[in-house]
N, C-alpha and C positions, 0 to 999 in steps of 0.2 A: 417482522420476522416471527416465525413460529417459536414458541417456547418449547424446549426439549421436554419430552414427556414419554415415559415408557408405557403408559396405559394406552392401548390401541384406540379404544373408542374416543378418549379425550383428545388424542393426538389428531384425529381426523374429523373432529367436530369443532371447527375453528370458530373463534369469535366472529360475529357478523361483520364487525368493522375491520377485521384482520384480513389482509390480502395475501393469499398463498402465492408462492412462486409457480407452482404447477397444479393444474387441475387434470385429473384422470377421469375421462368420460367414457362410460360403457353403456351401449344400448342393451335392452333386455326384453325378451319375449319368451316366457316359459323356459327359463334356464336354471331351474332349481337344482339340477345336477352339477352345475359348474359355476354358478355365480359366486357362491361362497369361496370356492377355490381361487377364483380370479381376484376377489377382494383381498383375500389373505396374501396373495402374491404381490398385489399392488401396495398393500400396507407394509409388507416386508421390504419392498423396494424403496419406499419412502423412508422407512426407519433406518435401513442399512446404509443408505446413501446420504442421510442427513438432509434430505430435501424437505422443504416446507410445502406441504401439499394437501389437497383435498380430493376425495373420491366421490364422483357423482354417477348414479345409475339412472338412466332415462328409461323408465318402464313404458313399454308400448302396448299395454293392455294384457299383461300376464294373468292367467287364470290359475296358475299353480302357486307354489309357496315362494316364488322368487322374491317378491317384495318383502315378505316376512323375514326371509333370510338376510336381505340387505339391511333392514332395520336392526336386526340382531347384531350386526357388525358395526352399527353406528354410522353408516355412510349416508350421505344425502340421497334422497330419492325424489325425482321429479316425474310427473306423469304426463305422457303424450297420448291423447285420445285418438289422434289421427295416425292410422297405421302407415308404416313405411320406414325403411332403414334411414333414409335421409331425414324424415320428420323426427325420428327419435334423436338423431344427433343434433338437429337444429334446436330442439328443446333443451337437451342436456348442455350443449355448448353455450346457449343463451344464459343458463344458470351458473356457468363457471365463472370464477373470479380470478383465476390464476393468470400470471403473465405468459406462461407457456401452457398449452393444452395438448394432452395426449389422448388420442381416441383409440380404443381397442375393443374388439369383439369380446363378448362375455361367454364364449363357448370353450374356453381353455385351449384354443389352438395356438395362441400366442403367449410367450413367456413374459409376463408382466414384471418379473424380477429384473428384466433387462432395460427398464425404463430409462435409467441413467444414460445409456448410450444414445438415446434420442434427445436428451436435454443438453448434453455437452455441445453438439453441433449448433443448437439454437443459441447457446451462450456465446459461441464463437462467430455468430453472424448469419447462420443459416436461417431461413424463414419457414421452410417446410422440410421436414425430415420423413422420408418414407422407409418403411421396412421392406427389404428385398429378400423374399424367400428363395429365389433362384440363385442369389449370390451367397446364401447361407446353406441351410440344410432343410430338406423336406423329408420327414421321417416316413417310413413305410406305412401306407394306409391313410396318410394325411390328405392326399390330393389324388383324385381320380386321374387316369392317364389322359382323358380327354381335356381336362382342365390344365394339366401340367404341360402337355405337348402340343395342344391345339388352341383351346380357348384363350387362356391367359397370354401366351406368347403372341398369338395373332392379334388380339385386341390391343396389347401393349405396342406391337409393331405399327399397327394402324394409327394409334395415337401419336407415336413419334413421327410418322409420315405426315399426318394431316395437321398436326398442331405444333410440331417442332419440339416436343418434349424430349427429355433425356432419361425418363424413368424406365427402368427395366421390368418392374413389377407394379403395374399401374393399378392393380386391384388388391393390394395388400390391405389387410384389415387392421393394421396398426400403423399409426403415423402421428407426427407431432408438428405443431406450428405455433408461431407467436400470435398473440391476440391481435396485433396490428395486421398481420398477414391474413388472418381469418376475416377481418373486416374488409380488407381490400378485395378478397376473392368473391364476396357477395354471393355466397352459395344459397341455392333455393330449391334444388331438386328434391322431391319428396321420397323417392324410392332408392333402389340399388344404384341408379346412375349417379347418385351423390358422390360416390368414389371417383367416377370418371370426371365429373364436373370439377372437383377439387384440383385434379391434375391439369385439366385443360385451362381453367381460369388462372392457375398459378403460372402456367407457361405464357398465357396471353398478356399478363401484366408484368412478366419478367421477374418473378420471385426467385430467390436463390434456393434451389432445391438440392438436397443431399440425400443419398440412400445409404442405409446401413444394413449389413447382412443380419438375418434373423433365422431362428429355427421355427419350423412350422410343424405342429403336433396334430395327431389324429383327433378328430372331434369326438366329444362325448355327448351322446344324445342325438336326437333327430336333426338332420341338416335342413335348414330352411331354403337353401339354394336350389334352384331349378335350372339345370344346365342350359337348355335351349331358350326358355323364357327369359332368364336373367341375362344370358349372353346376347340375345336379340335386343333387350332393353338398352344394354351398353352400346351396342353397335348402332342402334337407331338414334340414340342420343348423340353419338359422335357425328353421324351423318347430318343430323339436324343442326348441329353446331358448326358444320363446315359446308356452306353452300357451294364452295369451289369444287369439292369432290362429289357432292350430291347432284349438283345441277351443271355447273360451268364446264368442267372438263368433259363429262359425257356429251353435253350439248355441243361443245366445240368440235369434238371428234366426229360426231354424227353429221354436223353441218359441213365441215371441210371435206370429209370423205364423200358425203352425198353430192356436193356440188362438183367435186373433181370427177366423180364417177359418172355424173349425168352428161358431161360435155361430149365424151366419145359416142354416146348413144344418139346424139343429134345427127350423126353421119351414117348410122346404120347399126346392124347387130354387132355385138362385141364378143370376141372369142377369148376365153380364159381357160388355160390348161386343156386345150383341145375341145372345149364345150362352147357352144354358141348361145349367147343370151340376147334377148330382144326386148320388146315393149313391156312384157310382164316384169322382168327384172328392173327395168327402168322405173316402173311405177313404184316398186318396193323401195328403190334407192331414193326416189323423190320424196316418198313419205318419211323416210329416215331423215332426210335433210330438213324437212318441215319440223319434225319432232326435235331435231337438234336446235333449231332456231328458237323453238318454244322453251326448251330447257335453258338456253342461254339467257333469254329474257327473264325467266323465273329465277335464275341464279342472280342476275343483277338486282331484281326486286328483293330477294332474300338478303343479299349483302347490304343493300341500302337500309332495309328494315333493321337488321342486326346492328348496324352502326348507329342508327337513330335511337334504338332502345338501349344502347350501351353494352350490348353483349357480343359485339364484333368490332374488329379494328377498322379504322378508316384507311384503306389501302390506297396504293398509287392509282389504280384504275378509277376508283371512286373520286379521288381528288381531281383527276383529269376530266372526268365527266361533269363534275360540279362546275369546273371552269369553262368548259366548252359547249356543253349540251344546252340547247334551248328547245322549246316546244316547236318553234317555227322550223328549226333545222330537222327535227324529227319528222315533222309533217312533210317537208320537202323530200326527205329521203324515202318516205313511204310512197309519196306521189310518184317519185322517179321509178320505183319498183313497179307500181301500178301501171305507169305508162309503158314500160318495157314489156311487162306481161300482157297488157292490153293490146299492144301493137302486134305481138306475136299471135295472140288469140284472134285479133282482127283479121290478119292475113289468112288464117285458116278458115275463119268464118266466111270471108269473101269467096274463097274457093268452094266452100260447102254450099253457099247460096247459088253459085254459078252452076253447080251440078244438080240443082233442085233437091238439096238435102240428100244426095246420094252417099254412098260409102266413101269414107276418107281413106287415103293411102296411109301406110304405116309411117311414112316420112312426115305427112301432115299431122298425124296423131302425136308423133314425138314433139313437134314444134308446139302443138296445142297444149301438151302436158307441161312443157317448160313455161309457157305463158301462164298457165293456171297456177303454177308454183310462184311465179313472180307476183301475180295478183294477190295471192294469199299472204305472201311475205310483206307486201306493201300495206295491206289492211292491218296485219299484226303490228307493223312498225308504227303506223299512225296512232293506233289505240294504245300501244305500249308507251308512246311518248306522252299521251294525255295522262296515263296512269302514273308515270314517273313524276310529272309535275303536280297534278291535282291531288293524288292520293299519298304518294310517298314523299313529296316535297323535296326533290333532289337538291333544290337550292335553298333549303331551309337553313336555319341558324346552325353553324358549325359549333359543336360542343367545345372543341378545343380552342378555336379562335374567338368564339363568342361574338361573331359578327354576321350580319345577314348578307347573303349574296344575291338575293332576289326578293324584293318586297311583294311580288305578286303570288308567292306560293302560299300554301295552306299552313296553318299553325301546327307546330309539332306537339 
């Protein structure tokens, strides 16, 4: 326990062997205008609430007086030479000794005197507590209209859709968590996507997440946020973490729609809304179907890789594939497609030879094109099967069961 002490500097310069209940970690990059204010608020919160805590500032290469100001207040300063929002937090949290860790931006946009409302839910069993600006107050000038009504709501909604989170403000700059929860989340993102990674990983491992309303204040000093760059980084990260939405769903739609639309063209032109479509439209639809199949296989590869590396869940589809898929079955399926496609192409080739390589009719061209698609799908299926077995090791050791399902696969 911390000994009561009214001297600010002594209170926050704990004995190296003394473990605080709470660690407040703030990243800093040229925040001389606000870092002192933030430290004072954090110190006041600890003093007024009676919390035993420490304050850590993770400096990310400041060239102004930020570090000097931090040392004047007697807080711990750690230095992270690798630039990036996530890198700064990874360094600061690694140095934290508290049972509970509060992370907050050092630009004075968040009221650090309200830290106790983050600690109480943690004491009651919550593992991650998020500040929600939309459930609280956003003061005039604190957030641009594009961030308030487009960027943050859209990204938060996509995160709820793609990962099943329940967080309404997924990019809040103040949040708290237990040390055990932090270790379970295994965070590693170096940049702004660190904020998204935390929410996604918390949802994937089933942490108990609670939101508390907060007030968001106008920033003092130059903002380091770049609307389109940082928004894209968050969106890109979410897509990369969700092969289902990046590959599988678009691929499934393209493949099913393409195959269904190709069938009517075998019998002649197709009329839609009074307009007639023929061979040219058929070619475009066929290319879409091929692209869809490629996306589906890429989605399967990505999901297997994510499960193998421990960054994705082993879902029902993967479990079924591990039980039923073999290289031989994949090759047979590919050969069947090759045979069908080759037979259709062979019929057209025979007619072509009979006419001494004369012009083909549109009907023959349609059949030849469908045969071509069958051949391509067959080739892709055969080599995708080899890739699943030889490279991704679909039957490799299951991390959860700890048992091998196929001794002939490559090492993981």
